[in-house]
py3Dmol code that shows the C-alpha trace and the ligand (Angstrom):
import py3Dmol

protein = """\
ATOM      1  CA  MET A   1       0.061   0.030   0.048  1.00  0.00           C
ATOM      2  CA  ASN A   2       1.283   3.320  -1.081  1.00  0.00           C
ATOM      3  CA  ARG A   3       0.609   5.805   1.656  1.00  0.00           C
ATOM      4  CA  ARG A   4       1.569   9.534   0.925  1.00  0.00           C
ATOM      5  CA  PRO A   5       3.890  10.932   3.631  1.00  0.00           C
ATOM      6  CA  PHE A   6       2.335  13.489   5.921  1.00  0.00           C
ATOM      7  CA  ILE A   7       4.591  15.737   7.981  1.00  0.00           C
ATOM      8  CA  ALA A   8       2.911  18.087  10.371  1.00  0.00           C
ATOM      9  CA  GLY A   9       3.897  20.902  12.690  1.00  0.00           C
ATOM     10  CA  ASN A  10       2.314  21.298  16.166  1.00  0.00           C
ATOM     11  CA  TRP A  11       3.141  24.773  17.276  1.00  0.00           C
ATOM     12  CA  LYS A  12       1.577  24.358  20.605  1.00  0.00           C
ATOM     13  CA  MET A  13       1.431  27.598  22.679  1.00  0.00           C
ATOM     14  CA  TYR A  14       4.004  29.324  20.730  1.00  0.00           C
ATOM     15  CA  LYS A  15       3.932  32.541  18.469  1.00  0.00           C
ATOM     16  CA  THR A  16       1.677  35.521  18.124  1.00  0.00           C
ATOM     17  CA  SER A  17      -0.357  35.964  14.998  1.00  0.00           C
ATOM     18  CA  ALA A  18       2.411  38.101  13.391  1.00  0.00           C
ATOM     19  CA  GLU A  19       5.229  35.631  14.193  1.00  0.00           C
ATOM     20  CA  ALA A  20       3.160  32.627  13.141  1.00  0.00           C
ATOM     21  CA  ALA A  21       2.223  34.255   9.787  1.00  0.00           C
ATOM     22  CA  GLU A  22       5.909  35.271   9.128  1.00  0.00           C
ATOM     23  CA  THR A  23       7.030  31.726   9.871  1.00  0.00           C
ATOM     24  CA  ALA A  24       4.386  30.174   7.803  1.00  0.00           C
ATOM     25  CA  LYS A  25       5.181  32.333   4.860  1.00  0.00           C
ATOM     26  CA  LYS A  26       8.730  31.527   5.053  1.00  0.00           C
ATOM     27  CA  LEU A  27       7.929  27.930   5.227  1.00  0.00           C
ATOM     28  CA  ALA A  28       5.612  28.048   2.263  1.00  0.00           C
ATOM     29  CA  GLY A  29       8.434  29.362   0.129  1.00  0.00           C
ATOM     30  CA  LEU A  30      10.971  26.974   1.344  1.00  0.00           C
ATOM     31  CA  VAL A  31       8.722  23.837   0.441  1.00  0.00           C
ATOM     32  CA  SER A  32       7.244  25.220  -2.669  1.00  0.00           C
ATOM     33  CA  GLY A  33       8.955  22.674  -4.707  1.00  0.00           C
ATOM     34  CA  VAL A  34       7.965  19.718  -2.487  1.00  0.00           C
ATOM     35  CA  THR A  35       5.178  17.665  -4.223  1.00  0.00           C
ATOM     36  CA  ASN A  36       5.592  14.184  -2.642  1.00  0.00           C
ATOM     37  CA  VAL A  37       4.761  15.008   0.962  1.00  0.00           C
ATOM     38  CA  ASP A  38       1.620  16.568   2.453  1.00  0.00           C
ATOM     39  CA  VAL A  39       2.491  19.398   4.848  1.00  0.00           C
ATOM     40  CA  MET A  40       0.407  20.716   7.623  1.00  0.00           C
ATOM     41  CA  ILE A  41       0.958  23.454  10.326  1.00  0.00           C
ATOM     42  CA  ALA A  42      -1.190  23.872  13.469  1.00  0.00           C
ATOM     43  CA  PRO A  43      -0.576  27.212  14.988  1.00  0.00           C
ATOM     44  CA  PRO A  44      -2.582  28.564  18.079  1.00  0.00           C
ATOM     45  CA  PHE A  45      -6.237  29.485  17.472  1.00  0.00           C
ATOM     46  CA  THR A  46      -5.546  33.128  17.589  1.00  0.00           C
ATOM     47  CA  ALA A  47      -3.122  32.898  14.555  1.00  0.00           C
ATOM     48  CA  LEU A  48      -5.256  30.583  12.413  1.00  0.00           C
ATOM     49  CA  ALA A  49      -6.707  33.487  10.119  1.00  0.00           C
ATOM     50  CA  GLN A  50      -3.547  35.202   9.578  1.00  0.00           C
ATOM     51  CA  VAL A  51      -1.554  32.126   8.938  1.00  0.00           C
ATOM     52  CA  HIS A  52      -4.330  30.952   6.446  1.00  0.00           C
ATOM     53  CA  GLU A  53      -3.858  34.219   4.616  1.00  0.00           C
ATOM     54  CA  ALA A  54      -0.092  33.657   4.486  1.00  0.00           C
ATOM     55  CA  ILE A  55      -0.222  30.149   3.064  1.00  0.00           C
ATOM     56  CA  LYS A  56      -3.500  30.063   1.100  1.00  0.00           C
ATOM     57  CA  GLU A  57      -1.584  30.231  -2.439  1.00  0.00           C
ATOM     58  CA  SER A  58       0.726  27.466  -1.174  1.00  0.00           C
ATOM     59  CA  SER A  59       0.479  23.719  -0.830  1.00  0.00           C
ATOM     60  CA  VAL A  60       0.908  24.020   2.984  1.00  0.00           C
ATOM     61  CA  MET A  61      -2.205  22.929   4.819  1.00  0.00           C
ATOM     62  CA  LEU A  62      -3.817  24.389   8.015  1.00  0.00           C
ATOM     63  CA  GLY A  63      -4.768  22.508  11.151  1.00  0.00           C
ATOM     64  CA  ALA A  64      -6.036  23.447  14.625  1.00  0.00           C
ATOM     65  CA  GLN A  65      -4.686  22.018  17.957  1.00  0.00           C
ATOM     66  CA  ASN A  66      -8.174  21.081  19.515  1.00  0.00           C
ATOM     67  CA  LEU A  67     -11.662  21.669  19.150  1.00  0.00           C
ATOM     68  CA  PHE A  68     -14.975  21.314  21.137  1.00  0.00           C
ATOM     69  CA  TRP A  69     -17.829  19.015  19.654  1.00  0.00           C
ATOM     70  CA  GLU A  70     -20.727  21.445  20.110  1.00  0.00           C
ATOM     71  CA  LYS A  71     -21.661  23.655  17.190  1.00  0.00           C
ATOM     72  CA  GLU A  72     -22.234  26.713  19.400  1.00  0.00           C
ATOM     73  CA  GLY A  73     -23.505  27.764  22.827  1.00  0.00           C
ATOM     74  CA  ALA A  74     -22.486  28.952  26.370  1.00  0.00           C
ATOM     75  CA  PHE A  75     -19.147  27.216  26.286  1.00  0.00           C
ATOM     76  CA  THR A  76     -16.787  29.924  27.549  1.00  0.00           C
ATOM     77  CA  GLY A  77     -13.323  29.592  26.137  1.00  0.00           C
ATOM     78  CA  GLU A  78     -14.119  26.701  23.480  1.00  0.00           C
ATOM     79  CA  ILE A  79     -13.896  26.650  19.772  1.00  0.00           C
ATOM     80  CA  SER A  80     -16.382  24.715  17.656  1.00  0.00           C
ATOM     81  CA  PRO A  81     -15.624  22.589  14.650  1.00  0.00           C
ATOM     82  CA  GLN A  82     -17.402  25.189  12.304  1.00  0.00           C
ATOM     83  CA  MET A  83     -15.345  27.985  13.780  1.00  0.00           C
ATOM     84  CA  VAL A  84     -12.118  26.052  12.892  1.00  0.00           C
ATOM     85  CA  VAL A  85     -13.440  25.357   9.494  1.00  0.00           C
ATOM     86  CA  SER A  86     -14.277  28.960   8.972  1.00  0.00           C
ATOM     87  CA  ALA A  87     -10.625  29.966   9.972  1.00  0.00           C
ATOM     88  CA  GLY A  88      -9.298  27.879   7.014  1.00  0.00           C
ATOM     89  CA  CYS A  89      -8.642  24.661   8.715  1.00  0.00           C
ATOM     90  CA  ARG A  90      -8.774  21.215   7.090  1.00  0.00           C
ATOM     91  CA  TYR A  91      -7.250  19.354   9.793  1.00  0.00           C
ATOM     92  CA  VAL A  92      -7.534  19.193  13.651  1.00  0.00           C
ATOM     93  CA  ILE A  93      -5.073  17.425  16.319  1.00  0.00           C
ATOM     94  CA  ILE A  94      -7.271  15.601  18.801  1.00  0.00           C
ATOM     95  CA  GLY A  95      -6.238  14.079  21.988  1.00  0.00           C
ATOM     96  CA  HIS A  96      -2.547  15.168  22.163  1.00  0.00           C
ATOM     97  CA  SER A  97      -0.985  13.848  25.431  1.00  0.00           C
ATOM     98  CA  GLU A  98      -0.542  17.502  26.677  1.00  0.00           C
ATOM     99  CA  ARG A  99      -4.279  18.009  26.567  1.00  0.00           C
ATOM    100  CA  ARG A 100      -4.848  14.634  28.290  1.00  0.00           C
ATOM    101  CA  GLN A 101      -2.197  15.387  30.860  1.00  0.00           C
ATOM    102  CA  TYR A 102      -2.903  19.073  31.794  1.00  0.00           C
ATOM    103  CA  PHE A 103      -6.691  19.712  30.713  1.00  0.00           C
ATOM    104  CA  GLY A 104      -8.508  16.487  31.686  1.00  0.00           C
ATOM    105  CA  GLU A 105      -9.108  15.171  28.222  1.00  0.00           C
ATOM    106  CA  THR A 106     -10.137  11.552  28.383  1.00  0.00           C
ATOM    107  CA  ASP A 107     -10.616   8.751  25.809  1.00  0.00           C
ATOM    108  CA  LEU A 108     -14.379   9.707  25.845  1.00  0.00           C
ATOM    109  CA  SER A 109     -13.905  13.323  25.201  1.00  0.00           C
ATOM    110  CA  VAL A 110     -11.347  12.313  22.464  1.00  0.00           C
ATOM    111  CA  ASN A 111     -13.934  10.070  20.795  1.00  0.00           C
ATOM    112  CA  LYS A 112     -16.585  12.883  20.809  1.00  0.00           C
ATOM    113  CA  LYS A 113     -14.198  15.230  19.358  1.00  0.00           C
ATOM    114  CA  ILE A 114     -13.098  12.860  16.547  1.00  0.00           C
ATOM    115  CA  ARG A 115     -16.813  12.352  15.737  1.00  0.00           C
ATOM    116  CA  ALA A 116     -17.259  16.127  15.493  1.00  0.00           C
ATOM    117  CA  ALA A 117     -14.249  16.660  13.306  1.00  0.00           C
ATOM    118  CA  ILE A 118     -15.416  13.937  10.836  1.00  0.00           C
ATOM    119  CA  THR A 119     -19.017  15.305  10.746  1.00  0.00           C
ATOM    120  CA  ASN A 120     -17.675  18.705   9.934  1.00  0.00           C
ATOM    121  CA  ASN A 121     -15.271  17.401   7.136  1.00  0.00           C
ATOM    122  CA  LEU A 122     -12.150  18.075   9.150  1.00  0.00           C
ATOM    123  CA  VAL A 123      -9.347  15.396   9.119  1.00  0.00           C
ATOM    124  CA  PRO A 124      -8.628  14.313  12.792  1.00  0.00           C
ATOM    125  CA  VAL A 125      -5.129  13.717  13.627  1.00  0.00           C
ATOM    126  CA  PHE A 126      -5.775  11.346  16.575  1.00  0.00           C
ATOM    127  CA  CYS A 127      -2.963  11.163  19.098  1.00  0.00           C
ATOM    128  CA  ILE A 128      -2.046   8.373  21.231  1.00  0.00           C
ATOM    129  CA  GLY A 129       0.918   7.186  23.203  1.00  0.00           C
ATOM    130  CA  GLU A 130       2.190   5.808  26.475  1.00  0.00           C
ATOM    131  CA  THR A 131       3.947   7.497  29.428  1.00  0.00           C
ATOM    132  CA  GLU A 132       7.538   6.504  30.486  1.00  0.00           C
ATOM    133  CA  LYS A 133       6.051   4.650  33.547  1.00  0.00           C
ATOM    134  CA  GLU A 134       3.666   2.767  31.330  1.00  0.00           C
ATOM    135  CA  ARG A 135       6.487   1.735  29.052  1.00  0.00           C
ATOM    136  CA  ASP A 136       8.697   0.640  31.981  1.00  0.00           C
ATOM    137  CA  ALA A 137       5.774  -1.559  33.264  1.00  0.00           C
ATOM    138  CA  ASP A 138       5.412  -3.254  29.794  1.00  0.00           C
ATOM    139  CA  ASN A 139       2.057  -1.608  29.374  1.00  0.00           C
ATOM    140  CA  THR A 140       2.665   0.126  26.200  1.00  0.00           C
ATOM    141  CA  PHE A 141       0.469  -2.133  24.048  1.00  0.00           C
ATOM    142  CA  ASN A 142      -2.307  -2.281  26.702  1.00  0.00           C
ATOM    143  CA  ILE A 143      -2.592   1.518  26.841  1.00  0.00           C
ATOM    144  CA  LEU A 144      -2.564   1.941  23.112  1.00  0.00           C
ATOM    145  CA  ASP A 145      -5.073  -0.729  22.682  1.00  0.00           C
ATOM    146  CA  LYS A 146      -7.501   1.102  25.198  1.00  0.00           C
ATOM    147  CA  GLN A 147      -6.788   4.529  23.623  1.00  0.00           C
ATOM    148  CA  ILE A 148      -7.569   3.341  20.191  1.00  0.00           C
ATOM    149  CA  LYS A 149     -10.539   1.171  21.014  1.00  0.00           C
ATOM    150  CA  MET A 150     -12.168   4.094  23.072  1.00  0.00           C
ATOM    151  CA  GLY A 151     -11.152   6.704  20.867  1.00  0.00           C
ATOM    152  CA  LEU A 152     -12.529   5.046  17.853  1.00  0.00           C
ATOM    153  CA  GLU A 153     -15.508   3.382  19.493  1.00  0.00           C
ATOM    154  CA  GLY A 154     -18.698   3.482  17.269  1.00  0.00           C
ATOM    155  CA  PHE A 155     -17.049   4.433  14.090  1.00  0.00           C
ATOM    156  CA  SER A 156     -17.530   2.344  10.802  1.00  0.00           C
ATOM    157  CA  PRO A 157     -14.538   1.762   8.464  1.00  0.00           C
ATOM    158  CA  ASP A 158     -16.044   4.429   6.168  1.00  0.00           C
ATOM    159  CA  ASP A 159     -16.089   6.967   8.865  1.00  0.00           C
ATOM    160  CA  LEU A 160     -12.281   6.258   9.346  1.00  0.00           C
ATOM    161  CA  GLN A 161     -11.271   6.918   5.813  1.00  0.00           C
ATOM    162  CA  PRO A 162      -9.805  10.300   6.330  1.00  0.00           C
ATOM    163  CA  VAL A 163      -8.392   9.613   9.863  1.00  0.00           C
ATOM    164  CA  ILE A 164      -4.755  10.092  10.556  1.00  0.00           C
ATOM    165  CA  LEU A 165      -3.192   8.488  13.777  1.00  0.00           C
ATOM    166  CA  ALA A 166      -0.123   9.992  15.478  1.00  0.00           C
ATOM    167  CA  TYR A 167       1.883   7.808  17.752  1.00  0.00           C
ATOM    168  CA  GLU A 168       3.389  10.123  20.330  1.00  0.00           C
ATOM    169  CA  PRO A 169       5.282   8.325  23.234  1.00  0.00           C
ATOM    170  CA  VAL A 170       5.018  10.755  26.053  1.00  0.00           C
ATOM    171  CA  TRP A 171       8.544  10.149  27.202  1.00  0.00           C
ATOM    172  CA  ALA A 172       9.944  11.385  23.908  1.00  0.00           C
ATOM    173  CA  ILE A 173       7.919  14.691  23.625  1.00  0.00           C
ATOM    174  CA  GLY A 174      10.184  17.604  24.125  1.00  0.00           C
ATOM    175  CA  THR A 175      12.835  15.525  25.736  1.00  0.00           C
ATOM    176  CA  GLY A 176      15.206  15.072  22.943  1.00  0.00           C
ATOM    177  CA  LYS A 177      14.679  11.370  23.644  1.00  0.00           C
ATOM    178  CA  THR A 178      13.405   9.941  20.374  1.00  0.00           C
ATOM    179  CA  ALA A 179      12.103   6.539  20.099  1.00  0.00           C
ATOM    180  CA  THR A 180      14.375   4.436  17.961  1.00  0.00           C
ATOM    181  CA  SER A 181      13.344   3.675  14.574  1.00  0.00           C
ATOM    182  CA  GLY A 182      12.827  -0.022  15.568  1.00  0.00           C
ATOM    183  CA  GLN A 183      10.632   0.974  18.549  1.00  0.00           C
ATOM    184  CA  ALA A 184       8.552   3.400  16.399  1.00  0.00           C
ATOM    185  CA  GLN A 185       8.155   0.626  13.787  1.00  0.00           C
ATOM    186  CA  GLU A 186       7.181  -2.018  16.401  1.00  0.00           C
ATOM    187  CA  VAL A 187       4.373   0.167  17.830  1.00  0.00           C
ATOM    188  CA  HIS A 188       3.206   1.360  14.390  1.00  0.00           C
ATOM    189  CA  LEU A 189       2.822  -2.244  13.284  1.00  0.00           C
ATOM    190  CA  PHE A 190       0.933  -3.107  16.410  1.00  0.00           C
ATOM    191  CA  ILE A 191      -1.393  -0.023  15.677  1.00  0.00           C
ATOM    192  CA  ARG A 192      -1.892  -1.054  12.017  1.00  0.00           C
ATOM    193  CA  ASN A 193      -2.604  -4.811  13.011  1.00  0.00           C
ATOM    194  CA  LEU A 194      -5.189  -3.673  15.713  1.00  0.00           C
ATOM    195  CA  LEU A 195      -6.793  -1.428  13.079  1.00  0.00           C
ATOM    196  CA  GLU A 196      -7.093  -4.406  10.818  1.00  0.00           C
ATOM    197  CA  LYS A 197      -8.678  -6.449  13.550  1.00  0.00           C
ATOM    198  CA  LEU A 198     -11.237  -3.690  14.358  1.00  0.00           C
ATOM    199  CA  PHE A 199     -11.978  -2.206  11.018  1.00  0.00           C
ATOM    200  CA  GLY A 200     -10.633  -4.479   8.160  1.00  0.00           C
ATOM    201  CA  LYS A 201      -7.729  -4.823   5.982  1.00  0.00           C
ATOM    202  CA  LYS A 202      -8.638  -1.937   3.645  1.00  0.00           C
ATOM    203  CA  ILE A 203      -8.622   0.843   6.262  1.00  0.00           C
ATOM    204  CA  ALA A 204      -5.621  -0.507   8.082  1.00  0.00           C
ATOM    205  CA  GLY A 205      -3.706  -0.364   4.870  1.00  0.00           C
ATOM    206  CA  SER A 206      -4.651   3.196   3.930  1.00  0.00           C
ATOM    207  CA  VAL A 207      -4.643   4.926   7.404  1.00  0.00           C
ATOM    208  CA  ARG A 208      -1.511   7.002   7.856  1.00  0.00           C
ATOM    209  CA  ILE A 209       0.321   6.641  11.184  1.00  0.00           C
ATOM    210  CA  LEU A 210       2.678   9.497  12.073  1.00  0.00           C
ATOM    211  CA  TYR A 211       5.397   9.293  14.709  1.00  0.00           C
ATOM    212  CA  GLY A 212       5.944  12.196  17.078  1.00  0.00           C
ATOM    213  CA  GLY A 213       8.371  12.982  19.798  1.00  0.00           C
ATOM    214  CA  SER A 214      11.854  14.818  19.349  1.00  0.00           C
ATOM    215  CA  VAL A 215      11.571  14.534  15.565  1.00  0.00           C
ATOM    216  CA  LYS A 216      14.515  16.497  14.088  1.00  0.00           C
ATOM    217  CA  PRO A 217      16.328  17.016  10.741  1.00  0.00           C
ATOM    218  CA  GLU A 218      18.900  14.392  12.032  1.00  0.00           C
ATOM    219  CA  ASN A 219      16.523  11.582  12.635  1.00  0.00           C
ATOM    220  CA  ILE A 220      13.568  11.989  10.164  1.00  0.00           C
ATOM    221  CA  LYS A 221      15.161   9.865   7.327  1.00  0.00           C
ATOM    222  CA  GLU A 222      15.909   6.855   9.524  1.00  0.00           C
ATOM    223  CA  LEU A 223      12.222   7.158  11.010  1.00  0.00           C
ATOM    224  CA  MET A 224      10.644   7.406   7.526  1.00  0.00           C
ATOM    225  CA  SER A 225      12.590   4.461   6.165  1.00  0.00           C
ATOM    226  CA  MET A 226      10.322   2.252   8.465  1.00  0.00           C
ATOM    227  CA  PRO A 227       7.523   0.568   6.605  1.00  0.00           C
ATOM    228  CA  ASP A 228       4.729   1.623   8.883  1.00  0.00           C
ATOM    229  CA  VAL A 229       5.899   5.176   9.658  1.00  0.00           C
ATOM    230  CA  ASP A 230       4.013   7.307   7.275  1.00  0.00           C
ATOM    231  CA  GLY A 231       4.949  10.843   8.592  1.00  0.00           C
ATOM    232  CA  ALA A 232       5.729  12.878  11.587  1.00  0.00           C
ATOM    233  CA  LEU A 233       4.046  15.241  13.984  1.00  0.00           C
ATOM    234  CA  VAL A 234       6.734  17.750  14.977  1.00  0.00           C
ATOM    235  CA  GLY A 235       6.658  20.092  17.851  1.00  0.00           C
ATOM    236  CA  GLY A 236       9.819  22.101  18.858  1.00  0.00           C
ATOM    237  CA  ALA A 237      11.717  21.663  15.467  1.00  0.00           C
ATOM    238  CA  SER A 238       8.592  22.786  13.530  1.00  0.00           C
ATOM    239  CA  LEU A 239       8.799  26.252  15.016  1.00  0.00           C
ATOM    240  CA  ASN A 240      11.776  27.286  12.862  1.00  0.00           C
ATOM    241  CA  ALA A 241      10.847  27.413   9.180  1.00  0.00           C
ATOM    242  CA  ASP A 242      14.432  26.272   7.985  1.00  0.00           C
ATOM    243  CA  LYS A 243      14.497  23.291  10.300  1.00  0.00           C
ATOM    244  CA  PHE A 244      11.069  22.192   9.509  1.00  0.00           C
ATOM    245  CA  ALA A 245      11.682  22.574   5.729  1.00  0.00           C
ATOM    246  CA  GLU A 246      14.705  20.337   6.229  1.00  0.00           C
ATOM    247  CA  ILE A 247      12.533  17.754   7.865  1.00  0.00           C
ATOM    248  CA  ILE A 248      10.006  17.929   5.169  1.00  0.00           C
ATOM    249  CA  LYS A 249      12.714  17.543   2.463  1.00  0.00           C
ATOM    250  CA  TYR A 250      14.150  14.474   4.235  1.00  0.00           C
ATOM    251  CA  LYS A 251      14.304  12.452   0.965  1.00  0.00           C
TER     252      LYS A 251
END
"""
ligand_1 = """\
10
13P
P 8.585 17.613 20.195
O 8.900 17.427 18.650
O 8.920 19.083 20.563
O 9.194 16.704 20.941
O 6.940 17.549 20.197
C 6.230 16.601 19.723
C 4.867 16.804 19.770
O 4.369 16.763 20.836
C 4.096 17.085 18.659
O 2.644 17.060 18.766
"""
view = py3Dmol.view(width=600, height=400)
view.addModel(protein, "pdb")
view.setStyle({"model": 0}, {"cartoon": {"style": "trace"}})
view.addModel(ligand_1, "xyz")
view.setStyle({"model": 1}, {"stick": {}})
view.zoomTo()
view.show()
């Protein structure tokens, strides 16, 4: 199965609108010749509209870092799928470990958010991953099994057509400790086999599974050489246009 590489930048809580638009514009110029990789950036909500303006003539695509599942209402501080779409987004990151860790996100809320994204024609980038403690206790596969089964509960194979998964071991995020390409491949294969069991061969073969956690220009090539690693979700190294472009041009 030929899966098109997907490389995304999660800008987390970094950059004002002006800074984000400047970086995005620079990135769009640097990767204008890249035709074999899907590129997405997810700036903070406040910068979405301005970044959309900055990249709309380019192949770089826009994503949000979160959403709430309701359409509108008295939900102070929340952003609806429709609002994200109206800001120019095609993608949305859901269930990032920082949201689970610091903002009380659960497998159940992740499930509702994935549903809301799909209903509104947004492509969810569904994040999963184990903590260091869970890995040390040999619980990695149990944790991923639960996150995937609960996150995707109630979906049909057709629903899942657009979904992208991102495996981000929590111990590798922002720590400089990358999973080895062998560790990433082992987990990605486990995820793909589980998807096959739950949703069938076709979906399992076509869903893209990204790796995230201290991805840098120095390790992207090796990670991408693994058969089940279809792309990367990059944090820190995506904040700098030159560095991120280097990652995107890993080939
Ligand atoms: P770093 O690349 O900074 O480790 O962050 C990874 C991440 O959390 C992307 O969503």
